[in-house]
mmCIF file of the N, C-alpha and C atoms, coordinates in Angstrom:
data_MODEL
# 
_entry.id   MODEL 
# 
loop_
_atom_site.group_PDB 
_atom_site.id 
_atom_site.type_symbol 
_atom_site.label_atom_id 
_atom_site.label_alt_id 
_atom_site.label_comp_id 
_atom_site.label_asym_id 
_atom_site.label_entity_id 
_atom_site.label_seq_id 
_atom_site.pdbx_PDB_ins_code 
_atom_site.Cartn_x 
_atom_site.Cartn_y 
_atom_site.Cartn_z 
_atom_site.occupancy 
_atom_site.B_iso_or_equiv 
_atom_site.pdbx_formal_charge 
_atom_site.auth_seq_id 
_atom_site.auth_comp_id 
_atom_site.auth_asym_id 
_atom_site.auth_atom_id 
_atom_site.pdbx_PDB_model_num 
ATOM 1   N N  . MET A 1 1  ? -71.489 -75.503 13.915 1.00 0.00 ? 1  MET A N  1 
ATOM 2   C CA . MET A 1 1  ? -71.178 -76.070 13.065 1.00 0.00 ? 1  MET A CA 1 
ATOM 3   C C  . MET A 1 1  ? -70.063 -76.038 13.480 1.00 0.00 ? 1  MET A C  1 
ATOM 4   N N  . SER A 1 2  ? -69.071 -77.072 14.171 1.00 0.00 ? 2  SER A N  1 
ATOM 5   C CA . SER A 1 2  ? -67.393 -76.924 14.222 1.00 0.00 ? 2  SER A CA 1 
ATOM 6   C C  . SER A 1 2  ? -67.127 -77.508 13.043 1.00 0.00 ? 2  SER A C  1 
ATOM 7   N N  . MET A 1 3  ? -65.507 -76.573 12.315 1.00 0.00 ? 3  MET A N  1 
ATOM 8   C CA . MET A 1 3  ? -65.261 -77.453 11.615 1.00 0.00 ? 3  MET A CA 1 
ATOM 9   C C  . MET A 1 3  ? -64.516 -78.492 11.442 1.00 0.00 ? 3  MET A C  1 
ATOM 10  N N  . TRP A 1 4  ? -64.718 -79.081 12.465 1.00 0.00 ? 4  TRP A N  1 
ATOM 11  C CA . TRP A 1 4  ? -64.090 -80.913 11.890 1.00 0.00 ? 4  TRP A CA 1 
ATOM 12  C C  . TRP A 1 4  ? -65.545 -81.219 11.372 1.00 0.00 ? 4  TRP A C  1 
ATOM 13  N N  . ALA A 1 5  ? -66.676 -81.319 12.540 1.00 0.00 ? 5  ALA A N  1 
ATOM 14  C CA . ALA A 1 5  ? -68.171 -81.771 12.051 1.00 0.00 ? 5  ALA A CA 1 
ATOM 15  C C  . ALA A 1 5  ? -68.378 -81.261 10.246 1.00 0.00 ? 5  ALA A C  1 
ATOM 16  N N  . CYS A 1 6  ? -67.793 -80.031 10.100 1.00 0.00 ? 6  CYS A N  1 
ATOM 17  C CA . CYS A 1 6  ? -68.811 -79.687 8.690  1.00 0.00 ? 6  CYS A CA 1 
ATOM 18  C C  . CYS A 1 6  ? -67.284 -80.873 8.187  1.00 0.00 ? 6  CYS A C  1 
ATOM 19  N N  . VAL A 1 7  ? -66.562 -80.705 8.164  1.00 0.00 ? 7  VAL A N  1 
ATOM 20  C CA . VAL A 1 7  ? -65.788 -81.929 6.906  1.00 0.00 ? 7  VAL A CA 1 
ATOM 21  C C  . VAL A 1 7  ? -66.200 -83.292 6.847  1.00 0.00 ? 7  VAL A C  1 
ATOM 22  N N  . LYS A 1 8  ? -66.779 -83.888 9.057  1.00 0.00 ? 8  LYS A N  1 
ATOM 23  C CA . LYS A 1 8  ? -66.614 -85.058 8.690  1.00 0.00 ? 8  LYS A CA 1 
ATOM 24  C C  . LYS A 1 8  ? -68.052 -85.343 7.975  1.00 0.00 ? 8  LYS A C  1 
ATOM 25  N N  . ARG A 1 9  ? -68.627 -84.244 7.416  1.00 0.00 ? 9  ARG A N  1 
ATOM 26  C CA . ARG A 1 9  ? -71.060 -84.323 7.301  1.00 0.00 ? 9  ARG A CA 1 
ATOM 27  C C  . ARG A 1 9  ? -69.605 -84.439 5.778  1.00 0.00 ? 9  ARG A C  1 
ATOM 28  N N  . TRP A 1 10 ? -68.769 -83.038 5.060  1.00 0.00 ? 10 TRP A N  1 
ATOM 29  C CA . TRP A 1 10 ? -68.679 -83.387 3.693  1.00 0.00 ? 10 TRP A CA 1 
ATOM 30  C C  . TRP A 1 10 ? -68.079 -84.338 3.101  1.00 0.00 ? 10 TRP A C  1 
ATOM 31  N N  . LEU A 1 11 ? -66.666 -85.158 3.438  1.00 0.00 ? 11 LEU A N  1 
ATOM 32  C CA . LEU A 1 11 ? -66.635 -86.184 3.601  1.00 0.00 ? 11 LEU A CA 1 
ATOM 33  C C  . LEU A 1 11 ? -67.897 -87.819 3.586  1.00 0.00 ? 11 LEU A C  1 
ATOM 34  N N  . SER A 1 12 ? -68.860 -88.215 4.591  1.00 0.00 ? 12 SER A N  1 
ATOM 35  C CA . SER A 1 12 ? -69.951 -88.943 4.375  1.00 0.00 ? 12 SER A CA 1 
ATOM 36  C C  . SER A 1 12 ? -70.514 -88.442 3.096  1.00 0.00 ? 12 SER A C  1 
ATOM 37  N N  . GLN A 1 13 ? -70.403 -87.251 2.898  1.00 0.00 ? 13 GLN A N  1 
ATOM 38  C CA . GLN A 1 13 ? -71.411 -86.828 1.327  1.00 0.00 ? 13 GLN A CA 1 
ATOM 39  C C  . GLN A 1 13 ? -70.117 -88.194 0.280  1.00 0.00 ? 13 GLN A C  1 
ATOM 40  N N  . ALA A 1 14 ? -69.165 -87.445 0.523  1.00 0.00 ? 14 ALA A N  1 
ATOM 41  C CA . ALA A 1 14 ? -68.984 -88.698 -1.152 1.00 0.00 ? 14 ALA A CA 1 
ATOM 42  C C  . ALA A 1 14 ? -68.924 -89.884 -1.117 1.00 0.00 ? 14 ALA A C  1 
ATOM 43  N N  . THR A 1 15 ? -68.754 -90.047 -1.794 1.00 0.00 ? 15 THR A N  1 
ATOM 44  C CA . THR A 1 15 ? -69.660 -91.853 -3.068 1.00 0.00 ? 15 THR A CA 1 
ATOM 45  C C  . THR A 1 15 ? -68.266 -92.651 -3.144 1.00 0.00 ? 15 THR A C  1 
ATOM 46  N N  . CYS A 1 16 ? -68.095 -93.194 -3.153 1.00 0.00 ? 16 CYS A N  1 
ATOM 47  C CA . CYS A 1 16 ? -67.702 -94.479 -3.052 1.00 0.00 ? 16 CYS A CA 1 
ATOM 48  C C  . CYS A 1 16 ? -66.005 -94.620 -3.705 1.00 0.00 ? 16 CYS A C  1 
ATOM 49  N N  . ASP A 1 17 ? -66.098 -93.933 -4.639 1.00 0.00 ? 17 ASP A N  1 
ATOM 50  C CA . ASP A 1 17 ? -64.440 -93.929 -5.272 1.00 0.00 ? 17 ASP A CA 1 
ATOM 51  C C  . ASP A 1 17 ? -63.572 -93.055 -4.979 1.00 0.00 ? 17 ASP A C  1 
ATOM 52  N N  . LYS A 1 18 ? -62.529 -93.746 -4.318 1.00 0.00 ? 18 LYS A N  1 
ATOM 53  C CA . LYS A 1 18 ? -61.685 -93.891 -3.808 1.00 0.00 ? 18 LYS A CA 1 
ATOM 54  C C  . LYS A 1 18 ? -60.688 -92.606 -4.244 1.00 0.00 ? 18 LYS A C  1 
ATOM 55  N N  . THR A 1 19 ? -61.148 -92.317 -5.350 1.00 0.00 ? 19 THR A N  1 
ATOM 56  C CA . THR A 1 19 ? -60.981 -90.824 -6.113 1.00 0.00 ? 19 THR A CA 1 
ATOM 57  C C  . THR A 1 19 ? -61.180 -89.804 -6.086 1.00 0.00 ? 19 THR A C  1 
ATOM 58  N N  . GLU A 1 20 ? -62.377 -89.763 -6.939 1.00 0.00 ? 20 GLU A N  1 
ATOM 59  C CA . GLU A 1 20 ? -63.094 -88.859 -5.500 1.00 0.00 ? 20 GLU A CA 1 
ATOM 60  C C  . GLU A 1 20 ? -62.911 -88.220 -4.213 1.00 0.00 ? 20 GLU A C  1 
ATOM 61  N N  . LEU A 1 21 ? -63.441 -88.868 -2.924 1.00 0.00 ? 21 LEU A N  1 
ATOM 62  C CA . LEU A 1 21 ? -62.299 -88.903 -1.631 1.00 0.00 ? 21 LEU A CA 1 
ATOM 63  C C  . LEU A 1 21 ? -60.994 -88.422 -1.774 1.00 0.00 ? 21 LEU A C  1 
ATOM 64  N N  . ASN A 1 22 ? -59.655 -89.014 -2.705 1.00 0.00 ? 22 ASN A N  1 
ATOM 65  C CA . ASN A 1 22 ? -58.641 -88.518 -1.951 1.00 0.00 ? 22 ASN A CA 1 
ATOM 66  C C  . ASN A 1 22 ? -58.628 -87.197 -3.081 1.00 0.00 ? 22 ASN A C  1 
ATOM 67  N N  . ARG A 1 23 ? -59.842 -86.385 -3.596 1.00 0.00 ? 23 ARG A N  1 
ATOM 68  C CA . ARG A 1 23 ? -59.417 -85.520 -4.572 1.00 0.00 ? 23 ARG A CA 1 
ATOM 69  C C  . ARG A 1 23 ? -60.315 -84.351 -3.702 1.00 0.00 ? 23 ARG A C  1 
ATOM 70  N N  . LYS A 1 24 ? -61.627 -84.649 -3.376 1.00 0.00 ? 24 LYS A N  1 
ATOM 71  C CA . LYS A 1 24 ? -61.777 -83.968 -1.719 1.00 0.00 ? 24 LYS A CA 1 
ATOM 72  C C  . LYS A 1 24 ? -60.273 -83.239 -1.289 1.00 0.00 ? 24 LYS A C  1 
ATOM 73  N N  . ILE A 1 25 ? -60.017 -84.472 0.301  1.00 0.00 ? 25 ILE A N  1 
ATOM 74  C CA . ILE A 1 25 ? -59.043 -84.943 0.763  1.00 0.00 ? 25 ILE A CA 1 
ATOM 75  C C  . ILE A 1 25 ? -57.674 -84.057 0.532  1.00 0.00 ? 25 ILE A C  1 
ATOM 76  N N  . ILE A 1 26 ? -57.709 -83.160 -0.483 1.00 0.00 ? 26 ILE A N  1 
ATOM 77  C CA . ILE A 1 26 ? -56.600 -82.879 -0.652 1.00 0.00 ? 26 ILE A CA 1 
ATOM 78  C C  . ILE A 1 26 ? -56.924 -81.438 -0.676 1.00 0.00 ? 26 ILE A C  1 
ATOM 79  N N  . ARG A 1 27 ? -57.365 -81.159 -1.181 1.00 0.00 ? 27 ARG A N  1 
ATOM 80  C CA . ARG A 1 27 ? -59.114 -79.919 -1.939 1.00 0.00 ? 27 ARG A CA 1 
ATOM 81  C C  . ARG A 1 27 ? -58.781 -79.278 -0.309 1.00 0.00 ? 27 ARG A C  1 
ATOM 82  N N  . ILE A 1 28 ? -59.447 -80.161 1.257  1.00 0.00 ? 28 ILE A N  1 
ATOM 83  C CA . ILE A 1 28 ? -59.804 -79.801 2.730  1.00 0.00 ? 28 ILE A CA 1 
ATOM 84  C C  . ILE A 1 28 ? -58.265 -79.289 2.360  1.00 0.00 ? 28 ILE A C  1 
ATOM 85  N N  . ARG A 1 29 ? -56.780 -80.517 2.505  1.00 0.00 ? 29 ARG A N  1 
ATOM 86  C CA . ARG A 1 29 ? -55.782 -80.046 3.478  1.00 0.00 ? 29 ARG A CA 1 
ATOM 87  C C  . ARG A 1 29 ? -54.843 -78.060 2.265  1.00 0.00 ? 29 ARG A C  1 
ATOM 88  N N  . LYS A 1 30 ? -55.393 -78.785 1.528  1.00 0.00 ? 30 LYS A N  1 
ATOM 89  C CA . LYS A 1 30 ? -54.700 -77.120 0.671  1.00 0.00 ? 30 LYS A CA 1 
ATOM 90  C C  . LYS A 1 30 ? -55.911 -75.857 0.669  1.00 0.00 ? 30 LYS A C  1 
ATOM 91  N N  . CYS A 1 31 ? -56.893 -76.354 1.246  1.00 0.00 ? 31 CYS A N  1 
ATOM 92  C CA . CYS A 1 31 ? -57.261 -74.815 2.223  1.00 0.00 ? 31 CYS A CA 1 
ATOM 93  C C  . CYS A 1 31 ? -56.860 -74.026 3.927  1.00 0.00 ? 31 CYS A C  1 
ATOM 94  N N  . PHE A 1 32 ? -56.639 -76.011 4.304  1.00 0.00 ? 32 PHE A N  1 
ATOM 95  C CA . PHE A 1 32 ? -56.192 -75.739 5.637  1.00 0.00 ? 32 PHE A CA 1 
ATOM 96  C C  . PHE A 1 32 ? -54.350 -75.081 4.923  1.00 0.00 ? 32 PHE A C  1 
ATOM 97  N N  . ASP A 1 33 ? -53.938 -75.284 4.245  1.00 0.00 ? 33 ASP A N  1 
ATOM 98  C CA . ASP A 1 33 ? -52.816 -74.944 4.499  1.00 0.00 ? 33 ASP A CA 1 
ATOM 99  C C  . ASP A 1 33 ? -52.594 -73.316 3.624  1.00 0.00 ? 33 ASP A C  1 
ATOM 100 N N  . GLU A 1 34 ? -53.725 -72.769 3.578  1.00 0.00 ? 34 GLU A N  1 
ATOM 101 C CA . GLU A 1 34 ? -53.661 -71.587 3.124  1.00 0.00 ? 34 GLU A CA 1 
ATOM 102 C C  . GLU A 1 34 ? -54.081 -70.457 3.947  1.00 0.00 ? 34 GLU A C  1 
ATOM 103 N N  . ALA A 1 35 ? -54.637 -71.059 4.518  1.00 0.00 ? 35 ALA A N  1 
ATOM 104 C CA . ALA A 1 35 ? -55.275 -70.592 6.079  1.00 0.00 ? 35 ALA A CA 1 
ATOM 105 C C  . ALA A 1 35 ? -53.973 -70.603 7.182  1.00 0.00 ? 35 ALA A C  1 
ATOM 106 N N  . ASN A 1 36 ? -53.173 -71.130 6.723  1.00 0.00 ? 36 ASN A N  1 
ATOM 107 C CA . ASN A 1 36 ? -52.268 -71.359 8.433  1.00 0.00 ? 36 ASN A CA 1 
ATOM 108 C C  . ASN A 1 36 ? -51.336 -71.129 7.401  1.00 0.00 ? 36 ASN A C  1 
ATOM 109 N N  . ASP A 1 37 ? -51.518 -70.544 6.100  1.00 0.00 ? 37 ASP A N  1 
ATOM 110 C CA . ASP A 1 37 ? -50.308 -68.927 5.456  1.00 0.00 ? 37 ASP A CA 1 
ATOM 111 C C  . ASP A 1 37 ? -50.565 -67.416 6.082  1.00 0.00 ? 37 ASP A C  1 
ATOM 112 N N  . VAL A 1 38 ? -51.955 -67.919 6.419  1.00 0.00 ? 38 VAL A N  1 
ATOM 113 C CA . VAL A 1 38 ? -52.718 -66.609 6.087  1.00 0.00 ? 38 VAL A CA 1 
ATOM 114 C C  . VAL A 1 38 ? -52.775 -66.644 7.907  1.00 0.00 ? 38 VAL A C  1 
ATOM 115 N N  . VAL A 1 39 ? -52.941 -67.024 9.163  1.00 0.00 ? 39 VAL A N  1 
ATOM 116 C CA . VAL A 1 39 ? -52.336 -66.633 10.257 1.00 0.00 ? 39 VAL A CA 1 
ATOM 117 C C  . VAL A 1 39 ? -51.132 -66.377 10.192 1.00 0.00 ? 39 VAL A C  1 
ATOM 118 N N  . CYS A 1 40 ? -50.203 -67.211 10.608 1.00 0.00 ? 40 CYS A N  1 
ATOM 119 C CA . CYS A 1 40 ? -49.246 -67.689 10.013 1.00 0.00 ? 40 CYS A CA 1 
ATOM 120 C C  . CYS A 1 40 ? -47.706 -66.589 9.779  1.00 0.00 ? 40 CYS A C  1 
ATOM 121 N N  . GLY A 1 41 ? -48.702 -65.540 8.374  1.00 0.00 ? 41 GLY A N  1 
ATOM 122 C CA . GLY A 1 41 ? -48.334 -64.148 7.934  1.00 0.00 ? 41 GLY A CA 1 
ATOM 123 C C  . GLY A 1 41 ? -47.292 -64.725 7.077  1.00 0.00 ? 41 GLY A C  1 
ATOM 124 N N  . ARG A 1 42 ? -46.846 -65.892 6.262  1.00 0.00 ? 42 ARG A N  1 
ATOM 125 C CA . ARG A 1 42 ? -47.000 -65.978 5.186  1.00 0.00 ? 42 ARG A CA 1 
ATOM 126 C C  . ARG A 1 42 ? -46.990 -65.892 3.657  1.00 0.00 ? 42 ARG A C  1 
ATOM 127 N N  . LYS A 1 43 ? -45.895 -65.142 3.055  1.00 0.00 ? 43 LYS A N  1 
ATOM 128 C CA . LYS A 1 43 ? -46.793 -64.499 1.764  1.00 0.00 ? 43 LYS A CA 1 
ATOM 129 C C  . LYS A 1 43 ? -46.824 -66.008 0.795  1.00 0.00 ? 43 LYS A C  1 
ATOM 130 N N  . LYS A 1 44 ? -47.875 -65.978 0.142  1.00 0.00 ? 44 LYS A N  1 
ATOM 131 C CA . LYS A 1 44 ? -48.101 -66.461 -1.481 1.00 0.00 ? 44 LYS A CA 1 
ATOM 132 C C  . LYS A 1 44 ? -47.037 -66.259 -2.150 1.00 0.00 ? 44 LYS A C  1 
ATOM 133 N N  . LYS A 1 45 ? -46.325 -67.161 -3.095 1.00 0.00 ? 45 LYS A N  1 
ATOM 134 C CA . LYS A 1 45 ? -45.281 -67.105 -3.896 1.00 0.00 ? 45 LYS A CA 1 
ATOM 135 C C  . LYS A 1 45 ? -45.629 -67.723 -5.130 1.00 0.00 ? 45 LYS A C  1 
# 
């Protein structure tokens, strides 16, 4: 399963609560930012 499909599936399982959806989106974004830092070779402060 592609990463995008996993993300869409995970978000579709979110509740209707906008706050919960925002939390999940923020968590996903942090994961992608961390992965990007590792791939690009940036060091964590």
